[in-house]
C-alpha positions, 0 to 999 in steps of 0.5 A: 323684688319678685319682678326683678327676679322674674326679669332675670330668670331667677324665679320659676313661674311654674313653681315659685311665682305662681298665679292666684285665681281660684279660692285659696288660703295662702301662706306666703313666706319671705321673698328671700325664699324665692316665693311670690304670687301674682294676679293676671290682670288680663287673663284673656290676653295671649301670653305671646303679646305680653302680660299685665300682673299684680305681683304679691310678695312678702317683704321683711326687714332682714338680709338685703331688705334690712333697710327697707322702710316697712315690712308686710305684703307688697303689691306691685302693678306690672305692665309688660304688654306689647303696647307698653313695651313699644311705647315705654320699655323699649326706650328705657322709660317704663315710668315716663308717663305719670298717667300710665306707669308700667312698674309701680307700687300699689301703696296700701295707704293710698299715698304714692309718694316718697315721703310715705313709703312706710305705708306701702305694705299690707296691712301696714300702717293703714291696716289695709286687709284687702285688695279687690276691684273696689278697695282703695287702692283697687285691682282694676287693670289699665283698661279699668276692667275688674280682675275678679280675684279679691284678696281679703283677710290679709294678716301678718304674724311672725314674718308670715303673710296670710290671706284668702283668695276669692273667699278662701277655702275655710272660715277664719277666726279673723281679728282685724286691728284698725288704725288707732284714732284720737292719737295724742302725745300720751293717749290713743283710741284702739278699735278692732273687729272680728269675723268667724267664730265669735261665739267661742270668744271669752275675752277681747282687747288690745296689747301694745308695745314699743317692740314689733310684736306685742302680746297679752303678756305685756301691756294690754287692756280688755274691751268688751265685744259687741256685734264683732267690734270692740274698742278701748282708750289708753293713756300713759303712752310715751310722747313721740314714740313708735308703738305697735298695737294688736287686737286679740281674741282669747278663745274658750280653749285658751288660745289667743288669736291676734290681729296684725300689729299696726304701727302708730306714732304718738304725737310729740309732747305738747310744747310750751313757749318759747317753742323752737323747732327745725326739720333736720331729724327724720323718721320713716320718711317724715321730719320728726313731729311733722307730716308732709302731705302731697295733697294733689298727688303730683309727686312734687312736695316738700323735701329735705335740702341737705345743703341748707338744712331746710325744707324746700318745695321745688319748682313745679312745671305742671301743677299748682302746689297743694303741699302741706307741712303739718305739726304732729304736736300741740303747741300751747299759745301764750299771751301776746303770742307770735309764730316766727319762721324763717323762709327763703326764695331765690327767683326775683321774677316770681312770687311764692305763696304760702298759707298758714293753717291752724287746728284746735281739734286734731292734726287731721288735715280736714280739721285745719282752717286758714289763718293767714295767707302770705306771699313772698317776693323779697329778700332773695337768696337769704333767710328771712324771718316772717311773723304771724300774730297768734294772740287771738288764740291765747290760752289754746292748744293748737296745731300749725300747718304750712301749705305751699300754694304757689302757682305752677312755673313758680320756683323754690320756697324754703322753710328752716326754723319754726318758733312760737313765743310770747312777744315782748313789747318795744321799749320807748326811748326817753333820752338821746342827747349829748351829755358831755363833750364827745359823749351821747347818752341814750335811755329807754323804758324797761320792759317786763320779762325782758332778759336783754336789750339790743341797741342800734346806733347809726348816722344818716347820710345825704343819700336818699334811700330808694326802695323798689319792691313787689308790693307786700300785703301791708301796702294794700290799705283799702279795698272795696268790691270783688278782688283777691290780694296777695303780694304783688297781685290783685285779682279782680272778679267784679267792680273793685277799688284798691287803694295803696298806703301813703308814701310821704316822700313820694312814689318814684316808679310803677311797673306791673303785668295785666292779664285777662281771663274769661268769660266774655266782654270788656273790662277796664282798669284805671290807675290814679294818684294823689299828692294831697290825699284828696284830689286824684288824677289819672296815671297813664292811660285807661287799660282795656281788657277785651280778650283772653290774655294769659301772658299779659300786658307789660306796664312800665309806668316809670315816666308817669310817676317819676318826679310827679310827687304822687304819695298814694295810688289806687286801682279802679277796676270796672268789670264788663265781663272779663276778669283781670289780674295785676301781677308783679306789682312793683313800686319804687319810693323814697324812704328817708335817707340811707343810714350808715351803721356805726355800732350795735349790740347787747345792753347787758353786762355778762360779768355782773348780770346787770341789765342796763336800760341806758348806755353812754356812747363815746366818740371815736374822734374828738368832735365826731358828734358835732355834725350830722344826724344820729339815730338809735333804736332799741329792742327787747329780748327774752334770751331767744329772740329780739322783738320789735324795735322802738321808734327811732330817736334822733340827735343832731348837734345844735351848738355847745351843750356844756361848759368846762371850768377848772377849780383854781390850781387844783387840776380838777375840772368840772363840765356842766351840761344838761342834767349832768356833771363831769368831773376830771382830775380826781383820785380814787377815794376823793369825796364829792358832794353836790348841793343846791343853794338852799342846802338840799343834798343833790349827790354824795359819793366817792370817786373810784378813778380820775373821772366821775359822771354825775346825773342830776336829772330834773335839777336846773340852776346853780349847783354847789360842788364840794370835793375833799381829798389829800387833806384839801377841800375844793369848792366851786359853783356851776350852772346846770341847765 
């Protein structure tokens, strides 16, 4: 940088780093030639007391600068006055004060954060062609005083920067390429304006290319100019590609005046479900097909956590978060659509807030509207998948945005993967029973479009499943009045009542913090509980809020709810002038029994490709299923995801379920149970038929081994069994129940 060369004495302030103050047409070469210019932001200051400058230099991606994020005119604000030296430079902290940095870039795009460095140069991606006392950013000094040295008509051609100071000394035929608008995956709109000798123009238009310097010899489109302005809509662009566009004006003598090339990126191709994405690939300081926006400009925003492969919003001590992650592609929403994303939180004493926004127009941040508000205070230290219902947007092309809005002093929030897909319905388990000794049989309804199923099998223990959690949003069943809800939080700004959902096995613990804010007066909060859903009684004492209390009252009300049998709670707030907030609302409750995992897995045959809707579960030890309560559930999948699980189905042994009999001296045994037969002692090829006493054929087939399982669904009563093999015929009768 020119500043560093100046500090090291490597650049001469008389011949190489020279002041801009009088009208001038400037041509500025690459800083590698040791040439730069500056504006004295305090021209009346005695040089002996230090200087405040704006330094202008031409940075190109060559040599030592090959890997800088952009090329063009770079402007830095440099404060090396006596005052700043004493307070900051002398302690090696020139940028310690965020409100008065002594050395920083005047970002051309007005966005001063690490994710947008590619937009720092002029004209750059923002097509900024002026730096004046009234531009954005502006050239006011730290005393908020104008410097009266306007820099205008900034242009970049073939690595050379040109601009005019205080109007310049000549009239330029200046063509300005504006930032493209309406950028989609394959289309964009270009606009431009021209000043100078417009009467001598014979043709105007735009040329664009994947290369840095497009010309009219390549792809171009003419556009008629009116009042010095012209525009054109183009299509057939490549999705997710970096283009450069230049406006041009062809003069009557055949010469072509070009505007500066403006870099823009087409949106990624419109995605169809199932759509799955992550944040591992980055270009120009942004994750591919996404845009990070630090909207409150505090310098704390989403960054790549290389150790986990996700994005993380880090701890912010000073400010509430307002940090966006915006998709730069449209996503087509199918029927029954859901948004999945995996997230993580680490700190067990805080709540992280995230909002989901949607736009059906563009990916401009102002076109988004709030779709759903989420808060996280569970699954600490692990990745957890969240689900957002998008079904009411079915058939539309949308943009999605995530906005971290956690309060200051909260901790880290991670996001890893994002997906939009069509959600399959849950199957229904129709049978779960013991159909033979040491054998359970489970069957479920098929689901259209399912490519696989996931079956879970477990056994209930005698240990109660005690749960202690920050109250999630679905715990809040009914609300009336002026109250805002989030995970573990209720913010009361007027009279209001919040009723929680029912906990059939009872509430076992209750804890929360109660903070108070203005303006004046006295408000109260009463917690009530019910055992039958009708009669409500007070839980603990009525709480009074009569003065400002940001730290809050600690309410550990275990003693008020333990062993009381309350199945529901409600919070009644009476507003007497003070707002109140219940924070970290923590509930303990019993949710059935702890289930021991026994087995789980897919219900499809990879070798045959057969998708099963039933499964036989065999005991590991004889008599295993003759005691205890067993549980199964099943979920349908599409090859990428498994969706909601079915309702649990239970089996509990209630006595003998089958009878086994041996046919004479044949060694063949038949076990009859509920709707099935099990035959052992067979040989491959033995012919088996089953018929009713009236002669109706119930089953016919050949054994392929020593054992055969025969389903006789719907058949009850006597069944006549005929087995033929090795020249012998064996007959018996059994009763199927």
